[in-house]
OpenMM code with the backbone's topology and positions (N, CA, C; nanometers):
from openmm import Vec3, app, unit

residues = "MET GLU ARG GLU GLN ILE MET GLU VAL LEU ARG VAL ASN SER ILE SER GLY ASP CYS PRO SER ARG LEU VAL PRO ASP TRP ALA PHE LYS ASP VAL ALA ASP ARG ILE MET MET LEU ASP ARG LEU PRO GLY THR ASP GLU LYS GLU THR ASP VAL ARG ASP VAL ALA SER ARG TYR THR LEU ASP ARG LEU ILE GLY VAL LEU CYS GLU TYR TYR GLY VAL THR LEU GLU GLN VAL ARG SER LYS ALA ARG HIS SER SER ILE VAL LYS VAL ARG ALA VAL TYR ALA LEU MET SER ARG GLU MET GLY PHE ALA THR LYS ARG SER GLY LEU HIS ILE ASN ARG ASP HIS ALA THR ILE ILE HIS HIS THR LYS LYS LEU ARG ASP TYR LEU ASN LYS SER LYS PHE TYR PHE ARG PRO GLU LEU TYR GLU GLU ILE GLU GLY VAL ARG ARG VAL LEU ILE SER CYS LYS".split()
positions = [
    Vec3(10.2526, 11.9403, 7.8608),
    Vec3(10.2002, 11.9270, 8.0230),
    Vec3(10.1920, 12.0453, 8.0871),
    Vec3(10.0883, 12.0782, 8.1339),
    Vec3(10.0510, 12.1910, 8.1881),
    Vec3(10.0776, 12.1938, 8.3225),
    Vec3(10.1217, 12.3122, 8.4015),
    Vec3(10.1415, 12.3025, 8.5255),
    Vec3(10.0065, 12.3222, 8.6276),
    Vec3(9.9081, 12.3417, 8.5612),
    Vec3(9.7718, 12.3552, 8.6479),
    Vec3(9.6887, 12.2023, 8.6360),
    Vec3(9.7730, 12.1386, 8.5174),
    Vec3(9.7043, 11.9946, 8.5072),
    Vec3(9.7615, 11.9060, 8.6353),
    Vec3(9.8904, 11.9224, 8.6178),
    Vec3(9.9518, 11.8756, 8.7368),
    Vec3(9.9685, 11.8893, 8.8711),
    Vec3(9.9018, 11.9886, 8.9070),
    Vec3(9.8631, 12.0627, 9.0160),
    Vec3(9.7266, 11.9892, 9.0449),
    Vec3(9.6407, 11.9783, 8.9784),
    Vec3(9.5134, 11.9041, 8.9919),
    Vec3(9.5154, 11.7581, 9.0147),
    Vec3(9.6272, 11.6988, 8.9494),
    Vec3(9.6404, 11.5777, 9.0053),
    Vec3(9.7176, 11.5644, 9.1101),
    Vec3(9.7854, 11.6638, 9.1511),
    Vec3(9.8752, 11.6409, 9.2946),
    Vec3(9.7692, 11.6468, 9.3906),
    Vec3(9.6596, 11.7275, 9.3803),
    Vec3(9.5639, 11.7770, 9.4815),
    Vec3(9.4751, 11.6102, 9.5117),
    Vec3(9.4213, 11.5927, 9.3718),
    Vec3(9.3486, 11.4792, 9.3915),
    Vec3(9.4227, 11.3597, 9.4717),
    Vec3(9.5768, 11.3266, 9.4486),
    Vec3(9.6520, 11.2180, 9.5120),
    Vec3(9.6732, 11.2624, 9.6404),
    Vec3(9.6746, 11.3445, 9.6629),
    Vec3(9.6845, 11.4236, 9.8252),
    Vec3(9.5447, 11.4124, 9.9268),
    Vec3(9.4594, 11.3800, 9.8666),
    Vec3(9.3453, 11.3668, 9.9404),
    Vec3(9.3083, 11.2404, 9.9442),
    Vec3(9.3808, 11.1439, 9.8681),
    Vec3(9.3483, 10.9943, 9.8961),
    Vec3(9.4896, 10.9564, 9.9575),
    Vec3(9.5732, 11.0547, 9.9938),
    Vec3(9.7033, 11.0191, 10.0473),
    Vec3(9.6890, 11.0453, 10.2360),
    Vec3(9.8145, 11.0668, 10.2796),
    Vec3(9.8116, 11.1056, 10.4075),
    Vec3(9.8261, 11.2312, 10.4681),
    Vec3(9.7802, 11.3269, 10.3251),
    Vec3(9.7829, 11.4412, 10.3770),
    Vec3(9.6862, 11.5142, 10.2915),
    Vec3(9.5601, 11.5539, 10.3899),
    Vec3(9.4366, 11.6203, 10.2804),
    Vec3(9.4913, 11.7554, 10.2236),
    Vec3(9.4419, 11.7879, 10.1251),
    Vec3(9.4945, 11.8860, 10.0072),
    Vec3(9.4399, 12.0156, 10.1254),
    Vec3(9.3573, 12.0673, 10.1536),
    Vec3(9.2871, 12.1385, 10.2355),
    Vec3(9.4557, 12.2069, 10.3328),
    Vec3(9.5000, 12.1215, 10.4046),
    Vec3(9.5949, 12.1439, 10.4387),
    Vec3(9.7158, 12.1840, 10.4033),
    Vec3(9.7128, 12.1529, 10.2592),
    Vec3(9.8449, 12.1958, 10.1816),
    Vec3(9.8279, 12.3061, 10.1238),
    Vec3(9.9593, 12.4154, 10.1597),
    Vec3(9.9231, 12.5418, 10.0746),
    Vec3(9.9657, 12.5243, 9.9040),
    Vec3(9.9146, 12.6190, 9.8403),
    Vec3(9.8764, 12.6311, 9.6912),
    Vec3(10.0317, 12.6406, 9.6124),
    Vec3(10.1115, 12.6981, 9.7161),
    Vec3(10.2401, 12.7297, 9.6514),
    Vec3(10.3203, 12.5774, 9.6571),
    Vec3(10.2975, 12.5014, 9.7531),
    Vec3(10.3408, 12.3779, 9.7676),
    Vec3(10.3266, 12.2886, 9.6511),
    Vec3(10.2072, 12.2964, 9.6107),
    Vec3(10.1595, 12.2193, 9.4828),
    Vec3(10.2463, 12.3033, 9.3862),
    Vec3(10.2453, 12.4171, 9.3562),
    Vec3(10.3272, 12.4513, 9.2563),
    Vec3(10.4565, 12.4114, 9.2325),
    Vec3(10.5279, 12.4302, 9.3589),
    Vec3(10.6790, 12.3860, 9.3719),
    Vec3(10.6735, 12.2438, 9.3004),
    Vec3(10.6047, 12.1561, 9.3563),
    Vec3(10.6162, 11.9986, 9.3212),
    Vec3(10.5807, 12.0162, 9.1918),
    Vec3(10.4988, 12.0688, 9.1233),
    Vec3(10.4482, 12.0700, 8.9888),
    Vec3(10.5636, 12.1254, 8.8950),
    Vec3(10.6359, 12.2251, 8.9426),
    Vec3(10.7360, 12.2589, 8.8430),
    Vec3(10.8731, 12.1319, 8.8476),
    Vec3(10.8731, 12.0788, 8.9699),
    Vec3(10.9783, 11.9940, 8.9919),
    Vec3(10.9699, 11.8423, 8.8750),
    Vec3(10.7911, 11.8277, 8.8840),
    Vec3(10.7813, 11.7351, 8.7862),
    Vec3(10.8250, 11.7716, 8.6454),
    Vec3(10.7869, 11.9103, 8.6462),
    Vec3(10.8182, 11.9507, 8.4884),
    Vec3(10.9544, 11.9400, 8.4367),
    Vec3(11.0052, 11.9314, 8.5469),
    Vec3(11.1681, 11.9422, 8.5125),
    Vec3(11.2021, 11.8216, 8.5026),
    Vec3(11.1523, 11.6996, 8.5647),
    Vec3(11.1938, 11.5801, 8.5457),
    Vec3(11.1479, 11.5320, 8.4097),
    Vec3(11.0680, 11.5660, 8.3592),
    Vec3(10.9717, 11.5800, 8.2406),
    Vec3(11.1134, 11.6120, 8.1116),
    Vec3(11.1851, 11.6872, 8.1697),
    Vec3(11.2868, 11.7550, 8.0273),
    Vec3(11.3899, 11.6919, 8.0428),
    Vec3(11.4437, 11.5583, 8.1514),
    Vec3(11.5679, 11.5151, 8.1795),
    Vec3(11.5573, 11.4208, 8.0375),
    Vec3(11.6890, 11.3946, 8.0057),
    Vec3(11.7409, 11.3090, 7.8738),
    Vec3(11.6707, 11.1780, 7.8791),
    Vec3(11.6238, 11.1260, 7.7745),
    Vec3(11.5589, 10.9835, 7.7915),
    Vec3(11.4258, 10.9650, 7.8448),
    Vec3(11.3641, 11.0779, 7.8678),
    Vec3(11.2366, 11.1502, 7.8776),
    Vec3(11.1552, 11.1614, 7.7502),
    Vec3(11.0493, 11.0808, 7.7061),
    Vec3(10.9773, 11.1350, 7.6256),
    Vec3(10.8420, 11.1829, 7.6499),
    Vec3(10.7998, 11.3009, 7.6504),
    Vec3(10.6912, 11.3961, 7.6801),
    Vec3(10.5424, 11.3351, 7.6154),
    Vec3(10.5521, 11.2907, 7.5272),
    Vec3(10.4326, 11.1929, 7.4679),
    Vec3(10.4047, 11.0743, 7.5108),
    Vec3(10.5381, 11.0082, 7.5751),
    Vec3(10.4837, 10.8627, 7.6603),
    Vec3(10.4661, 10.9185, 7.8259),
    Vec3(10.4930, 10.9966, 7.8631),
    Vec3(10.4440, 11.0545, 8.0188),
    Vec3(10.2986, 11.0973, 8.0192),
    Vec3(10.2736, 11.0332, 8.1225),
    Vec3(10.1083, 11.0914, 8.1590),
    Vec3(10.1407, 11.1403, 8.2940),
    Vec3(10.0795, 11.2733, 8.2993),
    Vec3(10.0630, 11.3833, 8.4055),
    Vec3(10.0565, 11.2416, 8.5580),
    Vec3(9.9682, 11.1936, 8.5457),
    Vec3(9.9164, 11.0578, 8.6740),
    Vec3(10.0334, 10.9895, 8.6947),
    Vec3(10.1202, 10.9175, 8.5722),
    Vec3(10.2354, 10.8773, 8.6244),
    Vec3(10.3052, 10.9145, 8.7064),
    Vec3(10.3903, 11.0297, 8.6440),
    Vec3(10.4716, 11.1175, 8.7093),
    Vec3(10.4668, 11.1456, 8.8206),
    Vec3(10.3316, 11.1734, 8.8657),
    Vec3(10.3103, 11.2304, 9.0091),
    Vec3(10.2865, 11.1377, 9.0996),
    Vec3(10.2416, 11.0036, 9.0569),
    Vec3(10.2601, 10.8959, 9.1603),
    Vec3(10.3527, 10.8271, 9.1766),
    Vec3(10.4526, 10.8278, 9.0539),
    Vec3(10.6019, 10.7616, 9.0964),
    Vec3(10.6907, 10.8021, 9.1692),
    Vec3(10.6773, 10.9513, 9.1557),
    Vec3(10.7458, 10.9950, 9.2822),
    Vec3(10.6972, 11.0353, 9.4269),
    Vec3(10.6879, 10.9227, 9.5157),
    Vec3(10.6051, 10.9548, 9.6087),
    Vec3(10.7126, 10.8782, 9.7327),
    Vec3(10.6817, 10.9443, 9.8525),
    Vec3(10.7946, 10.8660, 9.9263),
    Vec3(10.7563, 10.7098, 9.9767),
    Vec3(10.6540, 10.6638, 9.9562),
    Vec3(10.6397, 10.5155, 9.9557),
    Vec3(10.7210, 10.4214, 9.8345),
    Vec3(10.7169, 10.4940, 9.7140),
    Vec3(10.7936, 10.4601, 9.6093),
    Vec3(10.9304, 10.4696, 9.6296),
    Vec3(10.9835, 10.5937, 9.6839),
    Vec3(11.1248, 10.6211, 9.6981),
    Vec3(11.1468, 10.5265, 9.8076),
    Vec3(11.0889, 10.4959, 9.9271),
    Vec3(11.1478, 10.4111, 10.0328),
    Vec3(11.1268, 10.2570, 9.9630),
    Vec3(11.0735, 10.2319, 9.8935),
    Vec3(11.0595, 10.0933, 9.8063),
    Vec3(11.1771, 10.0533, 9.7751),
    Vec3(11.2082, 10.1700, 9.6550),
    Vec3(11.3145, 10.1207, 9.5400),
    Vec3(11.4440, 10.1049, 9.6464),
    Vec3(11.4792, 10.2184, 9.7514),
    Vec3(11.6063, 10.2029, 9.8365),
    Vec3(11.5912, 10.0927, 9.9058),
    Vec3(11.4975, 10.0375, 9.9655),
    Vec3(11.4769, 9.8913, 10.0313),
    Vec3(11.5103, 9.7825, 9.9380),
    Vec3(11.4632, 9.7730, 9.8111),
    Vec3(11.5026, 9.6659, 9.7216),
    Vec3(11.6593, 9.6686, 9.6413),
    Vec3(11.7129, 9.8358, 9.6659),
    Vec3(11.8315, 9.8438, 9.6400),
    Vec3(11.9406, 9.7867, 9.7111),
    Vec3(11.9349, 9.8121, 9.8582),
    Vec3(12.0200, 9.8035, 9.9418),
    Vec3(12.0041, 9.6637, 10.0174),
    Vec3(11.8787, 9.5819, 9.9644),
    Vec3(11.8297, 9.4697, 10.0564),
    Vec3(11.7925, 9.4919, 10.1723),
    Vec3(11.7164, 9.5641, 10.2289),
    Vec3(11.6776, 9.5915, 10.3417),
    Vec3(11.5134, 9.5715, 10.3665),
    Vec3(11.4742, 9.5655, 10.4767),
    Vec3(11.2742, 9.5890, 10.4694),
    Vec3(11.2750, 9.7248, 10.5212),
    Vec3(11.1490, 9.7446, 10.5135),
    Vec3(11.0926, 9.8851, 10.5329),
    Vec3(11.0982, 9.8596, 10.6989),
    Vec3(11.0321, 9.7639, 10.7369),
    Vec3(11.0325, 9.7534, 10.9169),
    Vec3(11.1641, 9.7834, 10.9386),
    Vec3(11.2872, 9.7472, 10.8772),
    Vec3(11.4073, 9.7663, 10.9389),
    Vec3(11.4557, 9.9249, 10.9399),
    Vec3(11.4271, 10.0076, 10.8232),
    Vec3(11.4149, 10.1375, 10.8295),
    Vec3(11.3413, 10.1982, 10.9217),
    Vec3(11.2427, 10.1633, 10.9274),
    Vec3(11.1612, 10.2169, 11.0343),
    Vec3(11.1917, 10.2149, 11.1912),
    Vec3(11.2552, 10.0532, 11.1996),
    Vec3(11.3119, 10.0578, 11.3374),
    Vec3(11.3960, 10.1300, 11.3980),
    Vec3(11.4260, 10.1214, 11.5762),
    Vec3(11.5197, 10.1911, 11.5898),
    Vec3(11.6805, 10.1388, 11.5949),
    Vec3(11.7044, 10.0313, 11.5110),
    Vec3(11.8278, 9.9617, 11.4801),
    Vec3(11.8983, 10.1056, 11.4218),
    Vec3(12.0318, 10.0664, 11.4480),
    Vec3(12.1154, 10.1575, 11.4391),
    Vec3(12.2595, 10.0976, 11.3308),
    Vec3(12.2156, 9.9883, 11.2552),
    Vec3(12.3210, 9.9174, 11.2074),
    Vec3(12.3528, 10.0095, 11.0698),
    Vec3(12.4912, 9.9973, 11.0406),
    Vec3(12.5346, 10.1111, 10.9369),
    Vec3(12.4752, 10.1177, 10.8294),
    Vec3(12.4369, 9.9444, 10.7732),
    Vec3(12.3671, 9.9284, 10.6494),
    Vec3(12.2162, 9.9896, 10.6532),
    Vec3(12.1752, 9.9898, 10.7605),
    Vec3(12.0163, 10.0616, 10.7848),
    Vec3(12.0302, 10.1814, 10.7927),
    Vec3(12.1426, 10.2570, 10.8331),
    Vec3(12.1665, 10.4083, 10.8384),
    Vec3(12.1555, 10.4408, 10.7124),
    Vec3(12.2596, 10.3928, 10.6269),
    Vec3(12.2890, 10.4322, 10.5101),
    Vec3(12.1872, 10.4483, 10.4328),
    Vec3(12.1011, 10.3627, 10.4417),
    Vec3(11.9465, 10.3662, 10.3607),
    Vec3(11.8833, 10.4678, 10.3950),
    Vec3(11.8627, 10.5007, 10.5486),
    Vec3(11.7710, 10.6101, 10.5952),
    Vec3(11.8770, 10.7543, 10.5271),
    Vec3(11.9924, 10.7661, 10.5420),
    Vec3(12.0537, 10.8919, 10.4926),
    Vec3(12.0135, 10.9144, 10.3277),
    Vec3(12.0253, 10.8120, 10.2570),
    Vec3(12.0068, 10.8109, 10.1041),
    Vec3(11.8485, 10.8631, 10.0920),
    Vec3(11.7861, 10.7666, 10.1606),
    Vec3(11.6359, 10.8332, 10.1691),
    Vec3(11.6049, 10.9778, 10.2179),
    Vec3(11.6801, 11.0329, 10.3220),
    Vec3(11.6862, 11.1700, 10.3384),
    Vec3(11.7197, 11.2559, 10.2222),
    Vec3(11.8105, 11.2373, 10.1982),
    Vec3(11.9071, 11.3016, 10.0777),
    Vec3(11.8136, 11.3244, 9.9556),
    Vec3(11.7503, 11.1940, 9.9094),
    Vec3(11.6286, 11.1797, 9.7911),
    Vec3(11.5690, 11.2559, 9.8188),
    Vec3(11.4710, 11.2418, 9.9289),
    Vec3(11.3275, 11.3030, 9.9695),
    Vec3(11.3486, 11.4555, 9.9457),
    Vec3(11.4660, 11.5078, 10.0127),
    Vec3(11.5011, 11.6534, 10.0095),
    Vec3(11.4952, 11.7296, 9.8476),
    Vec3(11.6084, 11.6274, 9.8048),
    Vec3(11.5780, 11.6875, 9.6478),
    Vec3(11.4845, 11.6545, 9.5444),
    Vec3(11.3913, 11.5718, 9.5995),
    Vec3(11.2337, 11.5754, 9.5545),
    Vec3(11.1547, 11.6626, 9.5869),
    Vec3(11.1912, 11.7393, 9.6995),
    Vec3(11.1167, 11.8446, 9.7429),
    Vec3(11.0250, 11.8286, 9.8361),
    Vec3(11.0227, 11.7058, 9.8928),
    Vec3(10.9469, 11.6790, 10.0118),
    Vec3(10.9900, 11.7649, 10.1601),
    Vec3(10.8939, 11.7973, 10.2474),
    Vec3(10.9023, 11.8617, 10.3491),
    Vec3(11.0238, 11.7456, 10.4624),
    Vec3(11.0951, 11.7945, 10.5399),
    Vec3(11.1709, 11.7185, 10.5983),
    Vec3(11.0713, 11.6582, 10.7029),
    Vec3(10.9777, 11.7289, 10.7700),
    Vec3(10.8710, 11.7012, 10.8808),
    Vec3(10.8100, 11.5520, 10.8255),
    Vec3(10.7768, 11.5749, 10.6755),
    Vec3(10.6880, 11.4540, 10.6445),
    Vec3(10.7723, 11.3321, 10.6076),
    Vec3(10.9174, 11.3717, 10.5738),
    Vec3(11.0045, 11.2726, 10.5018),
    Vec3(11.0308, 11.1834, 10.6339),
    Vec3(11.0668, 11.2423, 10.7618),
    Vec3(11.0872, 11.2178, 10.8852),
    Vec3(10.9653, 11.0997, 10.9654),
    Vec3(10.8715, 11.1506, 10.9413),
    Vec3(10.7337, 11.0860, 10.9867),
    Vec3(10.7128, 10.9283, 10.9142),
    Vec3(10.7641, 10.9621, 10.7885),
    Vec3(10.7584, 10.8311, 10.7033),
    Vec3(10.8182, 10.7198, 10.7477),
    Vec3(10.9214, 10.7372, 10.7941),
    Vec3(11.0361, 10.6488, 10.8410),
    Vec3(11.0287, 10.6557, 11.0341),
    Vec3(10.9545, 10.6929, 11.0973),
    Vec3(10.9554, 10.7344, 11.2067),
    Vec3(11.1031, 10.7952, 11.2692),
    Vec3(11.1460, 10.8712, 11.2178),
    Vec3(11.2075, 10.9743, 11.2540),
    Vec3(11.1704, 11.1255, 11.2791),
    Vec3(11.2469, 11.2011, 11.3515),
    Vec3(11.2255, 11.3493, 11.3786),
    Vec3(11.2859, 11.4143, 11.2245),
    Vec3(11.2295, 11.5340, 11.2105),
    Vec3(11.2772, 11.6431, 11.0817),
    Vec3(11.4283, 11.6440, 11.1042),
    Vec3(11.4797, 11.6498, 11.2270),
    Vec3(11.6201, 11.6761, 11.2375),
    Vec3(11.7091, 11.5821, 11.2118),
    Vec3(11.6609, 11.4708, 11.2000),
    Vec3(11.7333, 11.3530, 11.1773),
    Vec3(11.7179, 11.3519, 11.0103),
    Vec3(11.6418, 11.3984, 10.9318),
    Vec3(11.6357, 11.4017, 10.8103),
    Vec3(11.7311, 11.5598, 10.7593),
    Vec3(11.7447, 11.6409, 10.8326),
    Vec3(11.8502, 11.7161, 10.8266),
    Vec3(11.9698, 11.6899, 10.8446),
    Vec3(12.0055, 11.6225, 10.9377),
    Vec3(12.1424, 11.6031, 10.9622),
    Vec3(12.1838, 11.4844, 10.8555),
    Vec3(12.1309, 11.3931, 10.8485),
    Vec3(12.1634, 11.2848, 10.7107),
    Vec3(12.1780, 11.3504, 10.5745),
    Vec3(12.1166, 11.4385, 10.5542),
    Vec3(12.1164, 11.5476, 10.4261),
    Vec3(12.2427, 11.6469, 10.4196),
    Vec3(12.2946, 11.6690, 10.5613),
    Vec3(12.3987, 11.7582, 10.5551),
    Vec3(12.5245, 11.6451, 10.5514),
    Vec3(12.5238, 11.5459, 10.6161),
    Vec3(12.6328, 11.4820, 10.6155),
    Vec3(12.6746, 11.3897, 10.4728),
    Vec3(12.5295, 11.3733, 10.4206),
    Vec3(12.5650, 11.3269, 10.2830),
    Vec3(12.6008, 11.4013, 10.1968),
    Vec3(12.5653, 11.5279, 10.1881),
    Vec3(12.6058, 11.6334, 10.1076),
    Vec3(12.7676, 11.6863, 10.1241),
    Vec3(12.8241, 11.6450, 10.2392),
    Vec3(12.9610, 11.6817, 10.2791),
    Vec3(13.0637, 11.5448, 10.1982),
    Vec3(12.9843, 11.4642, 10.2329),
    Vec3(13.0186, 11.3062, 10.1766),
    Vec3(13.0477, 11.3255, 10.0063),
    Vec3(12.9435, 11.3906, 9.9823),
    Vec3(12.9498, 11.3864, 9.8198),
    Vec3(13.0145, 11.5266, 9.7378),
    Vec3(13.0558, 11.5934, 9.8556),
    Vec3(13.1556, 11.7264, 9.7844),
    Vec3(13.2849, 11.7117, 9.7750),
    Vec3(13.2952, 11.6967, 9.6100),
    Vec3(13.4280, 11.6541, 9.5866),
    Vec3(13.5611, 11.7095, 9.6276),
    Vec3(13.5306, 11.8661, 9.6693),
    Vec3(13.6460, 11.9516, 9.7275),
    Vec3(13.6728, 11.9440, 9.8240),
    Vec3(13.5741, 11.8483, 9.9160),
    Vec3(13.6095, 11.8132, 10.0834),
    Vec3(13.7182, 11.7130, 10.0884),
    Vec3(13.7874, 11.6983, 10.1986),
    Vec3(13.8905, 11.6027, 10.2157),
    Vec3(13.8147, 11.4277, 10.2475),
    Vec3(13.7027, 11.4792, 10.2958),
    Vec3(13.6379, 11.3080, 10.3395),
    Vec3(13.5426, 11.2993, 10.2372),
    Vec3(13.5621, 11.3605, 10.1014),
    Vec3(13.4905, 11.2893, 9.9970),
    Vec3(13.4985, 11.1332, 9.9775),
    Vec3(13.3651, 11.0825, 9.9549),
    Vec3(13.3956, 10.9260, 9.9095),
    Vec3(13.3201, 10.8830, 9.7889),
    Vec3(13.4400, 10.8590, 9.7213),
    Vec3(13.3911, 10.8431, 9.5844),
    Vec3(13.2832, 10.7183, 9.5597),
    Vec3(13.2878, 10.6156, 9.6363),
    Vec3(13.2131, 10.4850, 9.6167),
    Vec3(13.0799, 10.5449, 9.6673),
    Vec3(13.0511, 10.6185, 9.7704),
    Vec3(12.9164, 10.6412, 9.7950),
    Vec3(12.8774, 10.7401, 9.6868),
    Vec3(12.9478, 10.8276, 9.6206),
    Vec3(12.8803, 10.9110, 9.5202),
    Vec3(12.8367, 10.8068, 9.3926),
    Vec3(12.9375, 10.6752, 9.3624),
    Vec3(12.8682, 10.6159, 9.2348),
    Vec3(12.7607, 10.5444, 9.3196),
    Vec3(12.7399, 10.5206, 9.4703),
    Vec3(12.6187, 10.4360, 9.5048),
    Vec3(12.4791, 10.5090, 9.4494),
    Vec3(12.4863, 10.6226, 9.5106),
    Vec3(12.3751, 10.7157, 9.4949),
    Vec3(12.3313, 10.7539, 9.3378),
    Vec3(12.4728, 10.7772, 9.2583),
    Vec3(12.4185, 10.8389, 9.1542),
    Vec3(12.3567, 10.6717, 9.0460),
    Vec3(12.3585, 10.5476, 9.1063),
    Vec3(12.3051, 10.4375, 9.0903),
    Vec3(12.1573, 10.4550, 9.1316),
    Vec3(12.1209, 10.4955, 9.2431),
    Vec3(12.0136, 10.4775, 9.3227),
    Vec3(11.9334, 10.6057, 9.1854),
    Vec3(11.9866, 10.7015, 9.1591),
    Vec3(11.9273, 10.8071, 9.1069),
    Vec3(11.8665, 10.7509, 8.9654),
    Vec3(11.9808, 10.6826, 8.9314),
    Vec3(11.9524, 10.6192, 8.7888),
    Vec3(11.8144, 10.5243, 8.8037),
    Vec3(11.8211, 10.4199, 8.8969),
    Vec3(11.7239, 10.3379, 8.9232),
    Vec3(11.5377, 10.4205, 8.9086),
    Vec3(11.5807, 10.5255, 8.9862),
    Vec3(11.4391, 10.6219, 9.0400),
    Vec3(11.3940, 10.6839, 8.8793),
    Vec3(11.5045, 10.7389, 8.8125),
    Vec3(11.4585, 10.7795, 8.6680),
    Vec3(11.3985, 10.6907, 8.6100),
    Vec3(11.4668, 10.5629, 8.6098),
    Vec3(11.4410, 10.4377, 8.5052),
    Vec3(11.3055, 10.4074, 8.5386),
    Vec3(11.2266, 10.4193, 8.6932),
    Vec3(11.1229, 10.3334, 8.7301),
    Vec3(10.9849, 10.4033, 8.6538),
    Vec3(10.9220, 10.3124, 8.6166),
    Vec3(10.7937, 10.3414, 8.5610),
    Vec3(10.6658, 10.3046, 8.6075),
] * unit.nanometer
topology = app.Topology()
chain = topology.addChain("A")
for resn in residues:
    res = topology.addResidue(resn, chain)
    for name in ("N", "CA", "C"):
        topology.addAtom(name, app.Element.getBySymbol(name[0]), res)
């Protein structure tokens, strides 16, 4: 799988999506292409079975939030609402962390769930602190939960 092929698929997908490719700098496509190529090298993925279009479309913000809503049993409307219930805030926080790990911009990730980019940054920092095993407020149950979400995202086809 070539980097140029992946970049072309990303450009085509971004034209039909919410962000025209003429507004996206070329380095952004290269960065995402590199991340997709890295995902293909994960254990359990066979390069012969993976199509470039499948990989590029599989890891979008829509798919991410859909998987998280299904995993935690909430609706997309709840995540996008102004509700501050702990179960909904947890979904937003995990979404923020995962979207940053996938390389999406904080502004775009925030707009997708009707939040400011600063909210995405805040949730990402807080979760990284909770997941840091050297900190005194490490939460092993949250660590296991997020690893479960990662396994679900990797297995999605």
